[in-house]
N, CA, C and O atoms as a GROMACS GRO file, in nm:
protein
  176
    1UNK      N    1   0.078  -0.134  -0.018
    1UNK     CA    2  -0.019  -0.013   0.024
    1UNK      C    3   0.116   0.145   0.016
    1UNK      O    4   0.195   0.200   0.092
    2UNK      N    5   0.060   0.161  -0.159
    2UNK     CA    6   0.178   0.306  -0.173
    2UNK      C    7   0.128   0.399  -0.248
    2UNK      O    8   0.012   0.436  -0.264
    3UNK      N    9   0.226   0.433  -0.292
    3UNK     CA   10   0.216   0.536  -0.395
    3UNK      C   11   0.126   0.460  -0.539
    3UNK      O   12   0.043   0.521  -0.605
    4UNK      N   13   0.162   0.333  -0.561
    4UNK     CA   14   0.098   0.245  -0.683
    4UNK      C   15   0.001   0.216  -0.642
    4UNK      O   16  -0.034   0.120  -0.712
    5UNK      N   17  -0.070   0.233  -0.573
    5UNK     CA   18  -0.237   0.131  -0.506
    5UNK      C   19  -0.344   0.247  -0.496
    5UNK      O   20  -0.360   0.316  -0.395
    6UNK      N   21  -0.407   0.259  -0.602
    6UNK     CA   22  -0.536   0.297  -0.656
    6UNK      C   23  -0.653   0.372  -0.530
    6UNK      O   24  -0.730   0.468  -0.541
    7UNK      N   25  -0.624   0.280  -0.415
    7UNK     CA   26  -0.726   0.274  -0.302
    7UNK      C   27  -0.686   0.362  -0.190
    7UNK      O   28  -0.758   0.405  -0.099
    8UNK      N   29  -0.550   0.385  -0.213
    8UNK     CA   30  -0.533   0.481  -0.112
    8UNK      C   31  -0.456   0.616  -0.107
    8UNK      O   32  -0.383   0.664  -0.193
    9UNK      N   33  -0.494   0.673   0.033
    9UNK     CA   34  -0.516   0.842   0.016
    9UNK      C   35  -0.362   0.918  -0.136
    9UNK      O   36  -0.366   0.991  -0.235
   10UNK      N   37  -0.291   0.868  -0.087
   10UNK     CA   38  -0.168   0.854  -0.173
   10UNK      C   39  -0.117   0.871  -0.260
   10UNK      O   40  -0.046   0.954  -0.317
   11UNK      N   41  -0.198   0.698  -0.280
   11UNK     CA   42  -0.241   0.675  -0.448
   11UNK      C   43  -0.306   0.749  -0.529
   11UNK      O   44  -0.279   0.765  -0.648
   12UNK      N   45  -0.403   0.804  -0.461
   12UNK     CA   46  -0.532   0.908  -0.528
   12UNK      C   47  -0.412   1.047  -0.556
   12UNK      O   48  -0.408   1.099  -0.668
   13UNK      N   49  -0.323   1.095  -0.447
   13UNK     CA   50  -0.246   1.235  -0.475
   13UNK      C   51  -0.175   1.190  -0.582
   13UNK      O   52  -0.162   1.266  -0.679
   14UNK      N   53  -0.119   1.065  -0.584
   14UNK     CA   54   0.022   0.992  -0.706
   14UNK      C   55  -0.060   1.017  -0.816
   14UNK      O   56  -0.025   1.098  -0.903
   15UNK      N   57  -0.156   0.962  -0.821
   15UNK     CA   58  -0.203   0.944  -0.972
   15UNK      C   59  -0.262   1.085  -1.004
   15UNK      O   60  -0.280   1.112  -1.123
   16UNK      N   61  -0.287   1.153  -0.933
   16UNK     CA   62  -0.405   1.277  -0.919
   16UNK      C   63  -0.586   1.283  -0.935
   16UNK      O   64  -0.660   1.360  -0.996
   17UNK      N   65  -0.607   1.173  -0.857
   17UNK     CA   66  -0.735   1.153  -0.888
   17UNK      C   67  -0.835   1.118  -0.771
   17UNK      O   68  -0.794   1.039  -0.686
   18UNK      N   69  -0.958   1.168  -0.759
   18UNK     CA   70  -1.040   1.182  -0.619
   18UNK      C   71  -1.120   1.037  -0.610
   18UNK      O   72  -1.151   0.945  -0.686
   19UNK      N   73  -1.130   1.066  -0.506
   19UNK     CA   74  -1.301   0.910  -0.490
   19UNK      C   75  -1.340   0.948  -0.296
   19UNK      O   76  -1.369   1.048  -0.231
   20UNK      N   77  -1.323   0.846  -0.278
   20UNK     CA   78  -1.383   0.803  -0.149
   20UNK      C   79  -1.258   0.875  -0.015
   20UNK      O   80  -1.274   0.952   0.080
   21UNK      N   81  -1.153   0.812  -0.064
   21UNK     CA   82  -1.056   0.812   0.016
   21UNK      C   83  -0.982   0.956  -0.010
   21UNK      O   84  -0.886   0.983   0.061
   22UNK      N   85  -1.020   1.036  -0.099
   22UNK     CA   86  -0.956   1.166  -0.126
   22UNK      C   87  -1.079   1.241  -0.200
   22UNK      O   88  -1.105   1.240  -0.321
   23UNK      N   89  -1.148   1.306  -0.093
   23UNK     CA   90  -1.235   1.367  -0.159
   23UNK      C   91  -1.246   1.534  -0.202
   23UNK      O   92  -1.217   1.608  -0.108
   24UNK      N   93  -1.291   1.618  -0.357
   24UNK     CA   94  -1.289   1.757  -0.381
   24UNK      C   95  -1.314   1.833  -0.278
   24UNK      O   96  -1.428   1.863  -0.241
   25UNK      N   97  -1.226   1.862  -0.232
   25UNK     CA   98  -1.276   2.003  -0.148
   25UNK      C   99  -1.345   2.146  -0.228
   25UNK      O  100  -1.293   2.221  -0.311
   26UNK      N  101  -1.489   2.151  -0.164
   26UNK     CA  102  -1.565   2.239  -0.183
   26UNK      C  103  -1.514   2.354  -0.193
   26UNK      O  104  -1.396   2.369  -0.163
   27UNK      N  105  -1.594   2.463  -0.238
   27UNK     CA  106  -1.537   2.603  -0.240
   27UNK      C  107  -1.713   2.667  -0.118
   27UNK      O  108  -1.833   2.646  -0.131
   28UNK      N  109  -1.630   2.745  -0.017
   28UNK     CA  110  -1.705   2.791   0.009
   28UNK      C  111  -1.775   2.894  -0.033
   28UNK      O  112  -1.705   2.990  -0.065
   29UNK      N  113  -1.928   2.913  -0.049
   29UNK     CA  114  -1.994   3.019  -0.094
   29UNK      C  115  -2.043   3.130   0.018
   29UNK      O  116  -2.110   3.124   0.121
   30UNK      N  117  -1.979   3.229  -0.049
   30UNK     CA  118  -1.969   3.410   0.060
   30UNK      C  119  -2.082   3.378   0.142
   30UNK      O  120  -2.174   3.296   0.134
   31UNK      N  121  -2.054   3.451   0.210
   31UNK     CA  122  -2.206   3.485   0.386
   31UNK      C  123  -2.302   3.593   0.256
   31UNK      O  124  -2.417   3.575   0.215
   32UNK      N  125  -2.192   3.713   0.214
   32UNK     CA  126  -2.310   3.765   0.113
   32UNK      C  127  -2.401   3.733   0.031
   32UNK      O  128  -2.521   3.761   0.025
   33UNK      N  129  -2.319   3.657  -0.045
   33UNK     CA  130  -2.443   3.579  -0.117
   33UNK      C  131  -2.549   3.507  -0.100
   33UNK      O  132  -2.625   3.470  -0.189
   34UNK      N  133  -2.560   3.479   0.047
   34UNK     CA  134  -2.633   3.399   0.118
   34UNK      C  135  -2.786   3.455   0.131
   34UNK      O  136  -2.895   3.432   0.078
   35UNK      N  137  -2.706   3.583   0.282
   35UNK     CA  138  -2.806   3.697   0.295
   35UNK      C  139  -2.814   3.788   0.165
   35UNK      O  140  -2.913   3.859   0.184
   36UNK      N  141  -2.767   3.816   0.062
   36UNK     CA  142  -2.841   3.914   0.000
   36UNK      C  143  -2.811   4.024   0.002
   36UNK      O  144  -2.880   4.103  -0.062
   37UNK      N  145  -2.706   4.065   0.068
   37UNK     CA  146  -2.664   4.222   0.107
   37UNK      C  147  -2.726   4.344   0.000
   37UNK      O  148  -2.822   4.419   0.017
   38UNK      N  149  -2.644   4.332  -0.101
   38UNK     CA  150  -2.723   4.409  -0.171
   38UNK      C  151  -2.823   4.474  -0.225
   38UNK      O  152  -2.821   4.589  -0.268
   39UNK      N  153  -2.948   4.365  -0.221
   39UNK     CA  154  -3.056   4.417  -0.268
   39UNK      C  155  -3.178   4.438  -0.109
   39UNK      O  156  -3.140   4.376  -0.010
   40UNK      N  157  -3.262   4.490  -0.099
   40UNK     CA  158  -3.353   4.557  -0.041
   40UNK      C  159  -3.459   4.440  -0.010
   40UNK      O  160  -3.457   4.330  -0.065
   41UNK      N  161  -3.558   4.484   0.092
   41UNK     CA  162  -3.597   4.376   0.106
   41UNK      C  163  -3.740   4.380   0.023
   41UNK      O  164  -3.800   4.482  -0.012
   42UNK      N  165  -3.769   4.278   0.007
   42UNK     CA  166  -3.914   4.317  -0.068
   42UNK      C  167  -4.052   4.290  -0.039
   42UNK      O  168  -4.084   4.172  -0.053
   43UNK      N  169  -4.167   4.391   0.007
   43UNK     CA  170  -4.272   4.472   0.060
   43UNK      C  171  -4.407   4.344   0.002
   43UNK      O  172  -4.471   4.336  -0.103
   44UNK      N  173  -4.405   4.273   0.107
   44UNK     CA  174  -4.521   4.162   0.071
   44UNK      C  175  -4.677   4.179   0.011
   44UNK      O  176  -4.747   4.079  -0.008
   0.00000   0.00000   0.00000
């Protein structure tokens, strides 16, 4: 189990692939987009 092993994290890093052992890091969405800073509250 090392660089040549497809199933290990080190093997995934070596091959440049992703999977269960090495998931892709998701980009966090900015807080401003969630709460809509620039937009006004719409009247009902």
